[in-house]
ZAMARGU-4260 file (C-alpha; in steps of 0.2 Angstrom, whole numbers, plus 5000, padded with zeros to 4 digits):
<rodrens>
0) 4926/4525/4975 | 4908/4528/4972 | 4899/4540/4983 | 4889/4531/4997 | 4871/4535/4999
5) 4867/4547/5013 | 4861/4538/5028 | 4844/4542/5036 | 4849/4544/5054 | 4840/4551/5069
10) 4855/4556/5079 | 4872/4566/5077 | 4886/4564/5088 | 4898/4579/5088 | 4911/4584/5101
15) 4904/4572/5114 | 4886/4578/5112 | 4871/4568/5106 | 4860/4579/5095 | 4843/4574/5088
20) 4840/4577/5069 | 4825/4576/5058 | 4830/4559/5052 | 4818/4544/5053 | 4831/4531/5056
25) 4837/4524/5073 | 4856/4526/5069 | 4868/4540/5072 | 4880/4549/5062 | 4898/4553/5067
30) 4906/4566/5056 | 4925/4565/5052 | 4931/4583/5054 | 4949/4586/5049 | 4959/4602/5048
35) 4954/4604/5030 | 4935/4601/5034 | 4923/4587/5033 | 4932/4572/5025 | 4919/4558/5029
40) 4906/4551/5040 | 4904/4536/5051 | 4887/4528/5052 | 4882/4519/5068 | 4867/4507/5066
45) 4853/4505/5080 | 4860/4498/5096 | 4854/4480/5097 | 4842/4475/5111 | 4836/4493/5114
50) 4821/4502/5106 | 4829/4519/5108 | 4846/4525/5104 | 4855/4530/5120 | 4874/4533/5124
55) 4882/4536/5140 | 4893/4552/5142 | 4909/4541/5142 | 4904/4532/5126 | 4900/4549/5117
60) 4918/4555/5122 | 4926/4539/5116 | 4916/4540/5099 | 4921/4558/5097 | 4939/4554/5100
65) 4938/4539/5087 | 4931/4551/5075 | 4945/4563/5076 | 4958/4549/5074 | 4948/4542/5059
70) 4947/4560/5051 | 4966/4562/5053 | 4969/4545/5045 | 4958/4549/5030 | 4965/4567/5028
75) 4983/4559/5028 | 4978/4547/5014 | 4971/4561/5004 | 4986/4571/5006 | 4997/4557/5001
80) 4987/4554/4985 | 4989/4573/4981 | 5008/4572/4984 | 5010/4556/4972 | 5000/4565/4959
85) 5010/4581/4960 | 5027/4571/4959 | 5021/4563/4943 | 5017/4579/4936 | 5034/4586/4941
90) 5043/4571/4934 | 5034/4574/4917 | 5039/4592/4918 | 5057/4587/4921 | 5057/4574/4907
95) 5050/4587/4895 | 5062/4600/4900 | 5077/4588/4898 | 5072/4583/4881 | 5071/4601/4875
100) 5088/4604/4883 | 5097/4590/4876 | 5089/4589/4858 | 5096/4606/4853 | 5113/4600/4849
105) 5109/4586/4837 | 5094/4596/4830 | 5106/4610/4825 | 5117/4598/4816 | 5102/4590/4807
110) 5095/4607/4802 | 5112/4614/4796 | 5116/4599/4785 | 5098/4598/4778 | 5099/4617/4773
115) 5116/4614/4764 | 5108/4600/4754 | 5094/4612/4748 | 5105/4627/4745 | 5119/4618/4736
120) 5110/4606/4724 | 5126/4602/4714 | 5136/4594/4728 | 5146/4579/4723 | 5137/4563/4727
125) 5150/4557/4740 | 5148/4573/4750 | 5129/4572/4749 | 5130/4554/4755 | 5141/4559/4769
130) 5130/4573/4775 | 5114/4562/4774 | 5123/4548/4784 | 5127/4561/4797 | 5109/4567/4798
135) 5104/4549/4800 | 5117/4547/4814 | 5110/4562/4823 | 5092/4556/4822 | 5098/4539/4829
140) 5106/4548/4843 | 5090/4558/4847 | 5081/4542/4849 | 5094/4535/4861 | 5093/4551/4871
145) 5074/4549/4872 | 5076/4532/4880 | 5090/4538/4892 | 5079/4553/4897 | 5065/4541/4901
150) 5077/4530/4911 | 5083/4546/4921 | 5065/4551/4925 | 5062/4533/4931 | 5077/4533/4942
155) 5085/4520/4931 | 5104/4517/4931 | 5105/4505/4917 | 5121/4506/4906 | 5123/4501/4888
160) 5142/4497/4890 | 5152/4492/4875 | 5170/4488/4873 | 5180/4503/4866 | 5198/4509/4864
165) 5200/4524/4875 | 5211/4534/4864 | 5198/4532/4849 | 5184/4535/4861 | 5192/4552/4867
170) 5195/4557/4849 | 5177/4554/4844 | 5171/4563/4860 | 5180/4579/4855 | 5175/4577/4837
175) 5157/4576/4842 | 5158/4591/4854 | 5166/4601/4840 | 5153/4596/4828 | 5138/4600/4839
180) 5146/4616/4846 | 5156/4624/4831 | 5157/4640/4841 | 5170/4632/4852 | 5188/4629/4849
185) 5192/4612/4857 | 5209/4610/4864 | 5214/4592/4866 | 5226/4585/4878 | 5225/4566/4879
190) 5238/4556/4889 | 5230/4538/4887 | 5240/4523/4881 | 5235/4518/4863 | 5232/4500/4868
195) 5220/4504/4883 | 5203/4497/4881 | 5188/4498/4893 | 5169/4495/4894 | 5159/4511/4894
200) 5142/4518/4889 | 5148/4529/4876 | 5132/4539/4872 | 5130/4544/4891 | 5147/4550/4893
205) 5147/4559/4877 | 5131/4568/4883 | 5139/4572/4900 | 5154/4580/4892 | 5143/4589/4879
210) 5132/4596/4892 | 5147/4603/4901 | 5154/4610/4885 | 5137/4618/4881 | 5137/4627/4897
215) 5155/4633/4893 | 5150/4640/4877 | 5135/4650/4885 | 5147/4656/4899 | 5159/4663/4886
220) 5145/4672/4877 | 5144/4660/4862 | 5162/4657/4858 | 5179/4653/4865 | 5192/4639/4869
225) 5187/4623/4879 | 5200/4611/4885 | 5196/4592/4886 | 5210/4584/4895 | 5211/4565/4899
230) 5223/4553/4908 | 5223/4537/4918 | 5225/4538/4936 | 5225/4522/4948 | 5212/4513/4937
235) 5202/4528/4933 | 5199/4538/4918 | 5200/4556/4923 | 5193/4569/4911 | 5195/4588/4914
240) 5184/4600/4904 | 5189/4618/4907 | 5184/4635/4898 | 5190/4652/4898 | 5174/4660/4905
245) 5171/4670/4921 | 5169/4654/4931 | 5154/4648/4942 | 5146/4662/4954 | 5149/4658/4972
250) 5130/4659/4975 | 5126/4643/4965 | 5142/4633/4968 | 5134/4622/4981 | 5118/4619/4971
255) 5126/4618/4954 | 5122/4600/4950 | 5104/4601/4956 | 5090/4601/4942 | 5084/4618/4936
260) 5099/4628/4944 | 5105/4641/4931 | 5113/4658/4931 | 5114/4671/4917 | 5106/4660/4904
265) 5090/4667/4896 | 5086/4650/4887 | 5094/4638/4899 | 5084/4625/4909 | 5097/4621/4922
270) 5096/4602/4918 | 5113/4600/4909 | 5124/4597/4924 | 5111/4587/4933 | 5110/4575/4919
275) 5129/4575/4917 | 5132/4570/4935 | 5118/4557/4934 | 5126/4548/4919 | 5144/4549/4927
280) 5137/4542/4943 | 5129/4528/4934 | 5146/4522/4929 | 5151/4523/4948 | 5161/4538/4945
285) 5161/4556/4951 | 5158/4573/4943 | 5164/4589/4953 | 5168/4607/4950 | 5186/4611/4954
290) 5190/4626/4964 | 5205/4632/4954 | 5202/4643/4939 | 5202/4653/4928 | 5186/4649/4921
295) 5175/4634/4926 | 5185/4617/4927 | 5175/4601/4929 | 5183/4584/4933 | 5175/4567/4928
300) 5183/4552/4937 | 5177/4535/4930 | 5182/4518/4936 | 5187/4508/4921 | 5191/4490/4920
305) 5206/4491/4908 | 5211/4476/4898 | 5223/4471/4884 | 5217/4472/4866 | 5207/4456/4863
310) 5204/4452/4881 | 5187/4451/4890 | 5180/4467/4897 | 5181/4468/4916 | 5172/4482/4924
315) 5163/4486/4941 | 5145/4481/4941 | 5132/4494/4938 | 5126/4502/4954 | 5110/4495/4961
320) 5094/4503/4955 | 5085/4512/4969 | 5067/4513/4971 | 5067/4532/4973 | 5081/4545/4971
</rodrens>
């Protein structure tokens, strides 16, 4: 808003008192004093039918009370604007941190294969093509992750579901974790019927499991065994991801899935598990830390609409999008 011109008023009303100023006008000023200071001014014009401004004591008290209420309303509005601005900055910071966190895995693969192409110029053409295709695949994945991160920052719960065979999906999931985290030895235990088909957002679930596995690697000081177990239970795909590390400290168990909660990681942002839970909940599922050890054990439970090969997908609708989460 443009700044209003300063009025030329003869009187000032403050705390029920009428004070005369050096102004030449016949109006009166009513300052809006809030807890943070002066937030505005009410300008009262000359009283009609009178040559001289005059207010009764009761009128002065009522005007002063009105000024206090108006000052509180203006101050509240200003605070709300500041809160909205700070929340936007916080959302931008969260989004930037999330991108930095989740980009590390694919970028490691891209850099590794690009270096081998430079350092080994005499590679057979099929192998060069295979590595180049993998680099392109990782770049495409980075692009999808950017879109998903924007969805997360905007409190979106949209899913890009596609029809997949669960057994193939689980194999690709484990292969992807092994590729992005070569320090881990992935132990697989899949008890899913070969013919089971469901409709899932593959990329989001891959990121969820990948984030848990990345935390497992950090907890085990860079290397170790990580179990990925899966089976069907009462129409749900239950996936267990377990490591052989020291487990989750008691002091952060209750806040483990909150953004920016981390422990013992010098380069961690604490966003991995928050993103993982968000993507699992987008499917209508749950992600929890199991109490039994040793190590950390996470359980993903996803409701899946199972169907026979060649049938139409049947899955629960995406959860409604909320205005704010």
